[in-house]
PLY file of the C-alpha trace (Angstrom):
ply
format ascii 1.0
element vertex 397
property float x
property float y
property float z
element edge 396
property int vertex1
property int vertex2
end_header
12.47 201.22 64.17
14.21 203.79 61.95
13.08 206.17 59.24
14.14 204.99 55.78
12.71 207.86 53.77
10.63 211.03 53.98
8.51 212.10 51.05
6.64 215.28 50.32
3.81 215.18 47.79
2.36 218.26 46.11
-0.61 218.76 43.82
-2.34 221.62 42.02
-5.87 221.26 43.40
-4.90 222.98 46.67
-1.36 224.37 46.35
-1.21 225.29 50.05
-1.23 221.61 51.06
1.89 219.46 51.20
1.42 215.82 52.18
4.24 214.16 54.11
4.95 210.41 54.17
7.33 208.80 56.64
8.63 205.34 55.64
10.16 203.08 58.30
12.39 200.02 58.20
9.53 197.73 59.26
7.61 198.50 56.08
5.07 200.92 57.56
4.13 204.32 56.15
2.64 207.23 58.07
0.80 210.09 56.38
0.97 213.68 57.62
0.24 217.08 56.16
1.03 220.77 56.38
-1.04 223.73 55.21
0.16 227.22 54.16
3.54 228.19 52.70
3.93 224.70 51.26
7.11 225.58 49.34
8.88 226.79 52.46
7.62 223.91 54.62
8.76 221.37 52.03
12.20 222.96 51.77
12.64 223.12 55.55
11.48 219.55 56.00
14.02 218.11 53.56
16.91 220.43 54.44
16.63 220.57 58.23
14.05 218.20 59.66
14.73 215.03 57.64
18.39 214.73 58.74
17.35 215.13 62.37
14.56 212.58 62.01
16.87 210.00 60.43
18.95 210.15 63.62
15.98 209.50 65.94
15.93 206.00 67.41
12.56 206.23 69.17
9.82 207.21 66.74
7.00 207.32 69.28
5.45 210.78 68.85
6.34 212.09 72.31
10.00 211.02 72.11
10.35 212.30 68.55
8.81 215.66 69.46
11.36 216.07 72.24
14.23 215.12 69.94
13.12 217.46 67.16
12.30 220.49 69.31
14.10 223.53 67.85
16.31 225.93 69.74
14.45 228.90 68.22
10.93 229.31 66.89
8.83 228.39 69.91
6.44 231.32 69.83
4.70 231.01 66.50
3.21 228.61 64.00
5.95 229.28 61.47
7.50 227.01 58.89
9.50 224.91 61.36
6.53 224.35 63.68
4.26 223.33 60.84
6.87 221.01 59.34
7.28 219.30 62.71
3.50 219.20 63.01
3.24 217.37 59.70
5.82 214.81 60.82
4.05 214.44 64.16
0.77 213.58 62.43
2.62 211.01 60.31
4.17 209.45 63.43
0.77 209.13 65.12
-0.52 207.54 61.93
2.44 205.15 62.02
1.82 204.31 65.66
-1.78 203.48 64.86
-0.80 201.21 61.98
1.74 199.43 64.17
-0.81 198.90 66.94
-3.72 198.20 64.60
-5.74 200.87 66.39
-7.27 204.24 65.50
-5.46 207.28 66.89
-8.47 208.19 69.06
-7.87 204.99 71.02
-4.14 205.66 71.28
-4.98 209.07 72.75
-6.89 207.36 75.54
-10.39 207.40 74.08
-12.75 207.35 72.56
-14.93 209.07 75.12
-17.66 209.41 72.49
-18.48 207.76 69.18
-19.42 210.97 67.39
-19.48 214.70 67.96
-21.54 217.57 66.61
-20.19 219.69 63.78
-20.48 223.16 62.38
-19.92 224.25 58.80
-17.34 226.88 58.09
-18.83 228.70 55.13
-15.83 228.72 52.80
-15.90 227.84 49.14
-13.84 225.16 47.44
-11.24 227.72 46.33
-10.85 229.38 49.72
-7.23 230.33 50.62
-5.80 228.45 47.66
-4.10 231.26 45.73
-1.64 232.28 48.46
-1.06 232.13 52.22
-2.72 235.48 52.89
-5.74 235.83 55.17
-7.31 238.47 52.93
-10.46 238.72 50.86
-8.26 238.63 47.75
-7.52 235.01 48.72
-11.10 233.95 49.36
-11.45 232.24 45.98
-14.67 234.07 45.19
-14.09 233.44 41.50
-14.14 229.66 42.02
-17.85 229.00 41.63
-19.57 225.70 42.27
-22.41 224.00 44.07
-20.83 224.47 47.50
-20.09 228.16 47.07
-20.76 228.90 50.73
-18.62 232.03 51.05
-20.32 233.88 48.22
-23.59 232.58 49.62
-23.21 233.96 53.15
-22.14 237.33 51.74
-25.00 237.64 49.24
-27.79 235.24 50.26
-27.26 234.25 53.91
-30.87 233.30 54.61
-30.96 230.90 51.67
-27.67 229.32 52.71
-28.84 228.90 56.32
-31.99 227.11 55.19
-29.97 224.89 52.85
-27.48 223.89 55.55
-30.16 223.28 58.16
-32.12 221.22 55.65
-29.04 219.00 55.29
-28.94 218.48 59.04
-26.11 220.96 59.69
-27.12 222.81 62.87
-24.35 225.41 63.06
-22.44 227.68 60.66
-19.51 230.08 60.82
-19.32 233.28 58.79
-16.95 236.28 58.60
-18.93 239.25 57.26
-16.70 241.87 58.94
-13.30 241.00 57.41
-13.57 243.41 54.50
-14.40 246.18 56.94
-11.14 245.41 58.74
-9.29 245.70 55.45
-10.84 249.08 54.75
-10.02 250.57 58.18
-6.99 248.54 59.16
-8.98 246.97 62.00
-8.56 250.01 64.25
-12.28 250.83 64.09
-15.39 249.90 62.14
-17.79 252.33 60.52
-21.50 252.33 61.20
-22.21 251.25 57.64
-19.73 248.37 57.76
-21.06 247.28 61.13
-24.62 247.34 59.81
-23.68 245.34 56.71
-22.05 242.63 58.79
-24.85 242.48 61.33
-27.37 242.18 58.48
-25.80 238.83 57.54
-26.20 237.56 61.12
-29.77 238.87 61.33
-30.75 237.23 58.06
-29.46 233.84 59.23
-31.22 234.16 62.57
-34.52 235.20 60.96
-34.37 232.41 58.39
-33.45 229.60 60.80
-34.01 230.56 64.45
-32.51 227.23 65.57
-29.20 227.72 63.73
-26.10 228.20 65.89
-24.01 231.02 64.44
-20.28 231.46 64.89
-18.83 234.85 63.95
-15.19 234.79 62.81
-13.07 237.95 63.05
-9.65 236.41 62.21
-7.83 238.51 64.80
-8.07 241.55 62.51
-9.53 244.08 64.92
-8.49 246.32 67.78
-10.20 245.99 71.13
-12.30 249.08 70.34
-13.64 247.69 67.08
-14.03 244.16 68.44
-16.12 245.47 71.32
-18.46 247.24 68.90
-18.89 244.07 66.84
-19.45 241.84 69.87
-22.05 244.22 71.27
-23.80 244.45 67.90
-24.14 240.68 67.45
-25.08 239.95 71.08
-28.87 240.32 70.49
-28.72 237.50 67.93
-27.55 234.89 70.44
-24.39 233.91 68.56
-22.64 230.71 69.62
-19.32 232.51 69.86
-17.21 235.30 68.41
-13.91 233.82 67.23
-10.50 235.48 67.36
-11.80 239.03 67.82
-8.25 240.17 68.66
-4.84 238.58 68.07
-4.22 235.82 70.64
-0.95 237.34 71.82
-2.82 240.47 72.97
-3.64 238.75 76.25
-4.56 241.83 78.29
-6.78 243.17 75.52
-8.60 239.84 75.18
-9.10 239.60 78.93
-10.51 243.13 78.97
-12.77 242.39 76.02
-14.05 239.20 77.63
-15.03 241.11 80.77
-16.78 243.83 78.73
-18.98 241.79 76.37
-21.79 239.27 76.74
-20.88 236.78 74.01
-18.62 233.71 74.36
-15.11 234.27 73.01
-13.31 231.50 71.08
-9.58 231.84 70.41
-6.79 229.75 69.12
-6.14 228.79 65.51
-3.02 231.00 65.44
-2.11 230.47 69.09
0.73 227.98 69.48
1.35 225.41 72.19
0.51 225.13 75.86
2.58 228.19 76.65
0.61 230.23 74.14
-2.73 229.27 75.68
-1.72 229.34 79.35
-1.85 233.13 79.86
-5.20 233.31 78.09
-6.61 230.62 80.36
-5.06 232.11 83.49
-6.66 235.48 82.69
-10.05 233.85 81.93
-9.87 235.59 78.58
-11.49 232.86 76.47
-14.45 230.50 76.64
-13.43 228.02 73.94
-9.98 226.87 72.74
-9.87 226.51 68.95
-6.31 225.24 68.55
-5.19 224.09 65.13
-3.80 220.59 65.58
-1.25 220.89 62.78
-0.20 224.53 63.17
0.43 224.09 66.89
2.99 221.35 66.20
0.87 218.21 65.89
-1.29 215.95 68.04
1.47 215.56 70.63
1.13 219.22 71.57
-2.58 219.56 70.82
-3.60 216.89 73.33
-1.63 218.75 76.01
-3.45 221.95 75.11
-6.73 220.07 75.47
-5.73 218.78 78.90
-4.57 222.23 79.98
-7.87 223.76 78.87
-9.76 221.06 80.75
-7.92 222.02 83.94
-9.47 225.48 83.55
-12.92 224.03 82.70
-12.63 225.36 79.15
-13.87 223.41 76.13
-11.92 222.74 72.95
-13.22 222.96 69.38
-10.29 222.07 67.09
-9.81 224.38 64.14
-9.96 222.84 60.72
-10.11 224.83 57.56
-7.03 223.21 56.07
-6.45 219.73 54.62
-7.96 216.24 54.97
-5.23 214.66 57.12
-5.41 217.50 59.64
-9.20 217.21 59.62
-8.90 213.52 60.51
-6.44 214.34 63.29
-8.84 216.96 64.67
-11.66 214.43 64.73
-9.55 211.83 66.55
-8.62 214.49 69.10
-12.26 215.48 69.55
-13.29 211.86 70.04
-10.63 211.30 72.70
-10.90 214.44 74.84
-13.66 214.83 77.43
-13.80 218.62 77.02
-14.35 218.59 73.23
-17.36 220.75 72.39
-17.87 220.70 68.63
-15.83 219.95 65.50
-15.28 222.37 62.65
-15.93 221.07 59.12
-15.95 222.65 55.67
-18.48 220.96 53.41
-17.03 222.74 50.37
-13.71 220.99 51.08
-15.18 217.64 52.11
-17.24 217.35 48.95
-14.70 218.64 46.46
-10.91 218.51 46.81
-10.77 216.32 49.93
-12.71 213.66 48.06
-10.53 214.14 44.96
-7.27 213.59 46.85
-7.88 211.05 49.63
-10.08 208.29 50.97
-10.93 207.50 54.58
-11.93 210.99 55.68
-14.07 210.90 58.86
-17.73 210.55 57.98
-19.99 213.57 58.39
-23.72 212.83 58.47
-26.75 214.24 60.24
-24.81 217.07 61.85
-22.28 214.70 63.45
-18.84 213.33 62.60
-17.30 209.96 63.50
-13.87 208.42 62.84
-14.43 204.67 62.47
-12.08 201.82 63.41
-9.39 202.05 60.72
-5.86 202.06 62.16
-3.97 205.33 62.46
-5.70 208.43 61.15
-7.53 206.32 58.58
-6.69 208.55 55.60
-4.81 207.41 52.49
-4.05 209.12 49.18
-6.12 208.11 46.20
-3.84 206.19 43.80
-5.10 208.15 40.81
-4.45 211.45 42.61
-1.04 210.33 43.87
0.00 209.44 40.33
-0.32 213.11 39.39
1.53 214.51 42.41
5.05 215.90 42.45
7.10 213.79 44.85
10.33 214.77 46.59
12.14 212.09 48.58
14.93 212.25 51.15
16.80 209.23 52.55
19.68 208.87 55.01
22.02 208.57 52.02
21.11 212.12 51.02
22.39 213.72 54.24
0 1
1 2
2 3
3 4
4 5
5 6
6 7
7 8
8 9
9 10
10 11
11 12
12 13
13 14
14 15
15 16
16 17
17 18
18 19
19 20
20 21
21 22
22 23
23 24
24 25
25 26
26 27
27 28
28 29
29 30
30 31
31 32
32 33
33 34
34 35
35 36
36 37
37 38
38 39
39 40
40 41
41 42
42 43
43 44
44 45
45 46
46 47
47 48
48 49
49 50
50 51
51 52
52 53
53 54
54 55
55 56
56 57
57 58
58 59
59 60
60 61
61 62
62 63
63 64
64 65
65 66
66 67
67 68
68 69
69 70
70 71
71 72
72 73
73 74
74 75
75 76
76 77
77 78
78 79
79 80
80 81
81 82
82 83
83 84
84 85
85 86
86 87
87 88
88 89
89 90
90 91
91 92
92 93
93 94
94 95
95 96
96 97
97 98
98 99
99 100
100 101
101 102
102 103
103 104
104 105
105 106
106 107
107 108
108 109
109 110
110 111
111 112
112 113
113 114
114 115
115 116
116 117
117 118
118 119
119 120
120 121
121 122
122 123
123 124
124 125
125 126
126 127
127 128
128 129
129 130
130 131
131 132
132 133
133 134
134 135
135 136
136 137
137 138
138 139
139 140
140 141
141 142
142 143
143 144
144 145
145 146
146 147
147 148
148 149
149 150
150 151
151 152
152 153
153 154
154 155
155 156
156 157
157 158
158 159
159 160
160 161
161 162
162 163
163 164
164 165
165 166
166 167
167 168
168 169
169 170
170 171
171 172
172 173
173 174
174 175
175 176
176 177
177 178
178 179
179 180
180 181
181 182
182 183
183 184
184 185
185 186
186 187
187 188
188 189
189 190
190 191
191 192
192 193
193 194
194 195
195 196
196 197
197 198
198 199
199 200
200 201
201 202
202 203
203 204
204 205
205 206
206 207
207 208
208 209
209 210
210 211
211 212
212 213
213 214
214 215
215 216
216 217
217 218
218 219
219 220
220 221
221 222
222 223
223 224
224 225
225 226
226 227
227 228
228 229
229 230
230 231
231 232
232 233
233 234
234 235
235 236
236 237
237 238
238 239
239 240
240 241
241 242
242 243
243 244
244 245
245 246
246 247
247 248
248 249
249 250
250 251
251 252
252 253
253 254
254 255
255 256
256 257
257 258
258 259
259 260
260 261
261 262
262 263
263 264
264 265
265 266
266 267
267 268
268 269
269 270
270 271
271 272
272 273
273 274
274 275
275 276
276 277
277 278
278 279
279 280
280 281
281 282
282 283
283 284
284 285
285 286
286 287
287 288
288 289
289 290
290 291
291 292
292 293
293 294
294 295
295 296
296 297
297 298
298 299
299 300
300 301
301 302
302 303
303 304
304 305
305 306
306 307
307 308
308 309
309 310
310 311
311 312
312 313
313 314
314 315
315 316
316 317
317 318
318 319
319 320
320 321
321 322
322 323
323 324
324 325
325 326
326 327
327 328
328 329
329 330
330 331
331 332
332 333
333 334
334 335
335 336
336 337
337 338
338 339
339 340
340 341
341 342
342 343
343 344
344 345
345 346
346 347
347 348
348 349
349 350
350 351
351 352
352 353
353 354
354 355
355 356
356 357
357 358
358 359
359 360
360 361
361 362
362 363
363 364
364 365
365 366
366 367
367 368
368 369
369 370
370 371
371 372
372 373
373 374
374 375
375 376
376 377
377 378
378 379
379 380
380 381
381 382
382 383
383 384
384 385
385 386
386 387
387 388
388 389
389 390
390 391
391 392
392 393
393 394
394 395
395 396
């Protein structure tokens, strides 16, 4: 089996997403995806990755990952890693179509038919204007029914009751990010700390049963992160996520020993070698690797196995696109140490539904993947007709 063509497909609904299709000489098509810096990823994929992929004889994901491994760029989720991650997702999708099996089964599972979810409280326009993790890119001006980011900032109790009434038993919020922007993350003022804690307190008072995840996006120093962790501890939060950058291993280990809340880390941590020192130092309680940003399912399943060896659970990160979400769900169904799956209802019910079909079903606080072959996701014909397509073939290199 050989690759006949690679296509990238772009659209205006979520400019950070680039879909990737891999066409093979046996008539099959695999769908992948990358999120963030879509222009750069698309350019790298056609200029550098496509020629290398056309030369690959064995398109099984593991063999292809070995063949496409770069000489530089191992230590971060940069453009090359995310481009290879998009291709890796497409190759797993291809493998599933060839076998007539869902990816969860190809990964050795499923070990469960469904898994619990939490709602990341973003809005439909979240991180769509640029690739910055800043409040200026929160899409607060994009208002709609599922305006969960504005809601947790201004009416957290109401949002908690609404989510719980829908059967969503857990929610993630980030009420301290703007404080990090004001102080550069080195410290947090008493007023900013109180404002953020008030959001957590309002959720807890409104719905005592709600599990609450507190996201810090790696924006804080150990000093400030300790203050925040201590302040939210009385509210029984489910975890504090990325309180410090994941490459600050010693600081995270010290923080973990100093505070009494579970620490989740990983959406910007890349590969087994990125997670190994954190696990060896017992610095984290939950691995939240991003399946696409870490290089694809081929690497993500190894991270899951590594975490399992340290008795640490995984909770795959997904606040990106619909293909990655499907890949996360297949990973969660296939790994015995999967804890919970991130979802974004504002994405699921708006632009995901506008662009694709076959997204894993979320209902009653659970998600399942079904029996469709591959990742199960396909582009809507009417959406595809409006996309900008760029195609590379062996004749182009």
